N, C-alpha and C positions, 0 to 999 in steps of 0.2 A: 755134278753135272758130267754128263758124257762126253768125251772128248770127240771134238767136230774135224779137226784137222788130221790130214796124214802125220804120221810121226815125222817123216821126212820128206824133204820135195828137192830135186834136182832140175835145174832149168840148163839146157844144154844147147848152144846153138850150132846146128851143122857143120861138116867140116867143109875146108875150101871149095868151091861149087866151080865148076866150067865158066860158069857166069859171072863169078868174082875175076877169074882172069880176064876174059873178054872184056869186061868193065874197066879194067886197068890198062889192057892194052888200047882201048879206045881214047880213054881219058889220057894217056899218055902221048899219043898220035894225034891229039886234038882233032878226034874224029867226033862226028854228031851223031852217030847211030852204033850202038853197042853189036858189033859182029857175032850174031847167035842165033841161029835160024829155030831152036826149040821153043815150045811154049815155056813160059816159068817154070810152070808144074812140072815140065818134063826136062829139066837141066841137071844132070849127073855132078857127082861128085868128080874133081880132077883126081888126079892119080896121087897129088899129095894128100888131097881130101881123104882120099881111102886109107892113107897112113895115118892119118890124124884120129881117122875114126878107130882105126885098130889101136892105137895108142891109148885113147880114151879108155876102150873097151876093157884092154889091159887092166887098167887101174879099177873100174868098177869090179872085173873077176877079182882082181886082189882083196878086197873088202871081204870075203869071205860070205857063207851063206846066211849069214845071221845079219847081214849090214848091206847086201843087193839090195836092188830094187826088186819089188814085187808087183808093181804095176808100172807097165811103158806105155806113154801115150804118145803120138807124134805127128806132125802134119804130115799129108798124104802127097807132098811135093817130093820127088824122087831123090833128091840130095838128102833132106830129111829122114825119109822113109830109108836108104842106104845105113845113114849114120845110126840110127836106130837099129838095125840089122846086124850091126857090127857089134852092139850090145847084147842082144837076144842071143845072138849066136855063142854067147858066154854063160849065159845064166841058163840054170835050171827050169825046163818051163812047168816041172811038178812044184815049183815054189810060186809060181807066177799067180797072183789073183785075176790080172786082165792085161790085155794086150792090144792096141786099138789104133787105129789112124782116125784122126779126128781133125774135120775142115775147118773146124774154128780155129785151129793152130797155123794155119796156113799163112804164109808172105803177106803183108799188105798187098793189098791191089792197087795199081800204078795207074789204071786208065789210060788215057788216052798219052799219058807219059812215058809208058813202056819202052822199054829200050833204047830210050834217048838218054843221052851223057847230059851234063847241065850245058855244056856249049848248045847243044841242039834242042833243049828247053829253051834257052834264051832265044837262038835262032830261030824257032818255028811256033815258039809261044811267048812271045815277049809279056804279053799282059797276063801270063799266068805265073811266070817268074816273078814279075812285079807285085801279083796279087800275095804270092807265097811269102815273099820277103816281107809283105804288109801283115800278111795274120799271123804268120809263125807256122813251122813245121807239124806242131801238135793239133791246129784246128784246121789247117788246109787241107782242103779235099778236090783233089784233080778230077776233071769230068771222066765219070765211070771208073773212079778208082776211090780210096779211103784215106780217111784223115786217121790219126793216131788214135783220137777218139773211137772212130769206128770200131779198131783192133781192141780198145780196153772193152768197149760193149760186147763184143763175142767171147773175150776173154772173162768176163763177169758170170757167163753162164756158164764156163768151164769151171770157175772156181766153184760154183753151185754144184757142178757135177762131182767134182772133188771131194768135196765136203758131206754129199750125201751119200757116195758108193764107197769113197776110199778112206773113210777114218782110219785112224792106225797105221795104215800102209806105209811103204816107203815108195813113193813115186817119181818116176823118171820122166822128163817131159823132153823131147827134142822138136826145136823148131826153128827160128829163125830169129836174126836180132831185132826186128821189131816187137818178137814175141816174148823176148827174154825182158827187154827194157817194160814192156807194158805190164809184164808180171807183176815187176819189182815195183813199178807206180802203184799198183794194186795191193801188192804184200805187204809193201812199206809205207804204206799210205803217205805216197809222195803228192806233190802239187807238179803244176805246169814246170814251174823253175826249176825246180829239184830235179826232175826227171830228165830235163833237158839240158841241165848241167853235167848230169852222168852222161848222156848222149856225146855232148861237146868233148868230155875228156879223153874220149876214143871209141872206136867200134867195140861191139863186142868179138873176142877172138874165135875164131872158128875152131869147133869142141871145146872152148872154154865152157867152166862147169861153175854156175852160180847156185849155191847149197842154203837151205833153210833148214831148220830142226824146229820142232815144238817145244816149245817151253809152255810149261802148266802154270807158271808164275807169272807172265806176262799179260797183260791185261784180267779184264775180269776172269773170263775163263781159258785163259792160254791162248796161244796165239803161233804162228811161225816166226821164228827169229832169222836175220840174216846169219850164217855163218862164214862166209866167203862168196865174193863175187869174181867171175870171171877169172876162175883159178885152171892155170894151164901146166901144173908142175908135171901133170902125166904125160904130155908133148916132150917138155924140155928135159925131163929125164930120158927119156928114150931116142933124144935127139933129133927129134921131128920139128921141122919148122913150123914156127908161132906166126897166124897170119891173121891181119885184123883187116882185110878189105869190107868196105862197105858193100851189101847186098845189092844188086843189080835188078832192075835200073832204080836209077837215084837223082830225086830232083837235088839241087845245090843245097849245100848244109846253110844252116841258119846261125 
């Protein structure tokens, strides 16, 4: 039977963003609102985030022409687009099958909780903070926003696209923390408890690489198998600081 999966798949979270920095400052100062004027889609990389993206792109470049990505898909958010561009600048465009921004890879939408810190959520919407604590972050959907399940639903269609159009390719996806985790939920066939345990263990590092390779002997017709998760050696080897900030805005962790 014809292989339906890519030969290789990398999931990458964008480099540190100005939003990550602003969120940390707001929480450290016990503020209710994250002090950033940009729309979430327009939040750029921080200076450190640019360095992280460069270090990661050096690692992809060092893989050589027979092992580098042949397909690059990325969230249209500025911080993810800039991270993807750092890699694309090191690739031979003639060897690329596809390069595309895909809105299905965007950050989870936070609705009325946008730009609020955990303290701000408890202060302005105490009933929502209570509901979220009861329902749990996997299923909780803030008004005007999305739950993890909503993100997973749109990623199911991304997987349909990948298996239809990019069979046997080497695919790089650049997105956000929730995108990496929700892809892991789907590709590793996890349940709510398993993916939330991974989430509680620590935030996805900025420019951390989660890698899968096709195993023809796995399952009935072969499938993608996890090789490494949240790989940050490309940053560590160049002395680039590794950051693990949660994406902003964020409700309190469960």
